[in-house]
N, C-alpha and C positions, 0 to 999 in steps of 0.2 A: 504494500500500500504506500502511496506517495504521501509523505507528511508535509510537503511544501504546498502552500496555497498558490493559486494562480496569480494573485497580485505580487507575491514574493518573486516568483519566477519571472514575471513580466518586468518587475522593477530591476532585477538583476540583469536581464537582457538589455533593458534600456541603458543601464549603467555601462555595460560592455560596449554597446553601440557608441555611446558618447566617448568612451576611452579610445575606441578604434579611430573615430573621426579626429579627435584631438591629437592622438599620436601621429597620424598622417599629416595633419596640418603643421604640427611642430617640426616634424622631420623635413617637410618641404621648406619651411621658413628658415630653419637652422642651416640646412645645406645651402640654400640659395644665398643667404646673407653671409654665411661663412665663406663661401667661394668668392663672393664679391669682395669681401674684406681681404681674403688671402691674395687675390689677384692684385688688389690695390697695394697692399703692403709689399708685394714682390715687384711692384713697378710696372706690371703688365697693363693695368688699366688705370685711368685717372680716378680721382675721388668721385664720390656719388654726386657731388654738387657740380662737377664739371661735365661738359658734354662728351659723351662717348662716341667715337666714330662708328660707322655702320658695321664694320667687320667685328668690332668688340660687342656690339649689340647682338649681332648674329650668334656670337659665341655664348653670350648670356642667355639668349632665347633657347639655344640648344641645351645648355646644362640645366636650365629651368625645366625644360620638357622632360629631360631624363629624370630629374628629381621628382617631377610630377608623377611619372610612371612608378618610381620607387615608392613614393608616398601613398599612391593609390593601391599598390600591391600590399603595403603594410595595412592599410585600412581594410582591404578585402580579407586579408589573412586574420586580422583580429576581430572582424565582425562576427557576432554570434549567429547570424543568419543573413541570407540575401546579400552576399558580399558585393555583387555588382551594383546593387541599389545603394549601398553605403558609399561606394566610391563615386557613383554618378551624382548623388545628392551633394556630396562634398565638392564635386567639380562645379556644380551649379553655384554653390556658395563662393567658390573661387572665381567663377566668371563674374559674379556680382561685384565682389571686392576689387578684382583687377579692372573691371569696366569703370568703376568709380575712380580708381587710380588713373586710368587713361583719360577720363574726362577732366580730372583735376590737373593733370600734367599736360594737357593738350597744348596750351599756349606756350609752354616751356620746352616743347619737343619739336620745334620747327625743323622739318627735314627728316625727323625720325618717328613720324607718326606710325609707320609700319610696325615698330617695336611695341608701342603701347596697345596697338590693336591685336598683335600676335598673341599676347599673353591670355586675354580672355578667349580667343579663338582656339587655343590649344588645350584649354582646361578639360573639355569633354573627351577629346580623343586620347589624351594621355591617361585620364582616369579609366577609360574603357580598356586601354592596353594593360595598365597595371592590374586591374581586376581580372582581366582575361588570362593574364599570365598565372595568377594564383589559381583560377578555376582549372586551367589546363594542368597545373602541377597537382592539384587536388584530385583531378580525374585520373592522372597517371598513378598516384599513390593508391587510390581506391582499386584500380585494376591490379596493381601489384600485390595488394593484400589478400 
């Protein structure tokens, strides 16, 4: 007989969902800002207040996309159920935040608008890829067991 009531199980699942989402968000932010900082300290990129040339913005967009895939993989892996949904909901949140950032920075990114538009546009595809990688790994593990 199950001694746990439905609200306790539901509450625990909600807590695990929140932890999964927050872990993915923290991983994405820490890796992105850490890489920005590391590249600046090593002299590869200018400070965040200075204008970055297009080739460095392309580099930043690339590593942010890779980190987005990794963060979404972690979200899917930690999600108590429906890993793809957790990753995609977080991606929508990322789209909203990065769109707000693009709007706020629009007047200061003359000539580099493509970069501010790229971030919200890549949120959903990178989240889908990260979650899909976890689902494929899970499927392989299930078959092997």
